N, C-alpha and C positions, 0 to 999 in steps of 0.2 A: 529427485533425491527419494530415496523411500527411509521409513522410519527403520528398518534394520540395518541400513548400510551407515548411519550415523547416530551417533547416541544423542541424548536430549532431543532428537528431531522427530515431532510426532507428523501425523498425517496431515494437518491443515498448514503447519509450518513447511513442510515437505513441498506442499502445494504451491505455497507463496514463492520457495526458494526457484522451484520450476517455472514459474511465471515470469520470472525475472532473469531467467535463462542460466540459474545455476543449478546445475543436474549431476554434481559427482562431487566428490571430497576434494579433487584437484581443483576445481572450481571455485571451490569455497575457499581453500587455502592459498588459491592466487588472489583473491581481493581481500581475505581476511574478515575475520566477524562483523567488524565496525562496516564495513564498506559493503557486506551482503547484507545488515542491517537498515542500511541507508538506501540500498535498492529498493528492498520491501516497503518501507517508508514512502519513498519518492514514486512508486508504482500504486499508492495510494490505499494501500493496506495500513491497519492499524496494530501493530505489534505492540504489544509490553515490552518493557526493560527486560523480561524472563527470556525473549527469545533472543534477545543479544548475549546472554549470558550462556544460553545453550548453545549458539554458534561456536562461542569460545569456548564453552568445554568439550564440545564435540572435536575441535581443532586438537584440544590439549588431552582428549582420551579421557575426562574426566566428568563427573555428574555436574551439572552447573551449581548446584548449591556448595560445591566442594573449594568454588572460586573465592578465594580471600577477599575481604570487602577492599584493601587496596587495589586489587586486581578489577573488580568491579569499578571502583572510582575509576580507573584509568580508562577504562572503556568507556563510560558514559561522558568522561572529559573529551575524549576523542571523539566520540559522536558528536557532540555541542560543538567543538571547535569543528567538525566538516560544516555541520548544518550551519554554523556561524558564516564560515565561508561561503556556502552557495546554499542560502535558504530555501526550504520546501517551499513552493508554491502553493497557495491558497486553492482550496478546489471553488471551481463557479458554481453559478446557480444550476439548478439539476435539469431546468429546462429554461426555455424563454418565455416570451407571454403568448397566450394562443389567443388567436386572431379565427373567429367564424366565418365561412363565407358560404353561402346557400345559394343553391342553384334550382330554379324553377324547372318544369316540365320541358321549356322548349331551350334550354342551357343559357340562360341570363343571368348572371349574377346577384343576388340579393344581399344587401348589408344587413343582417339581423340588427344593429343598433338603430339604421333608419328606420327600420320595421317597427321596432318597438315606438319610437318618437309618433310615428303616425298614428299608432293606435290609442294615444293618450287621446 
């Protein structure tokens, strides 16, 4: 999806949508604004509610700020209901513990923790 094709959708949002498989207005219309927003969130991106409003505005062909407060509340309630039914998974740790193993010139493994203890 590119910015000129859909109103309200900038380059960053378009990239997120492409990465979750939404590449056209038809793709967006088929899943809806809330469905697309959920897909982006589940992919690990951190969009604000402005993306949700922008997606709805794109489908309605209006600026996202033109959405009424009841429309916005309905979108948020729909989003919250979907997340309550199928919660987002918490991100795991960035990496596991690091274990260091050194090899001497003849290929024998040396445990660096044991070496440290021997030096005392």
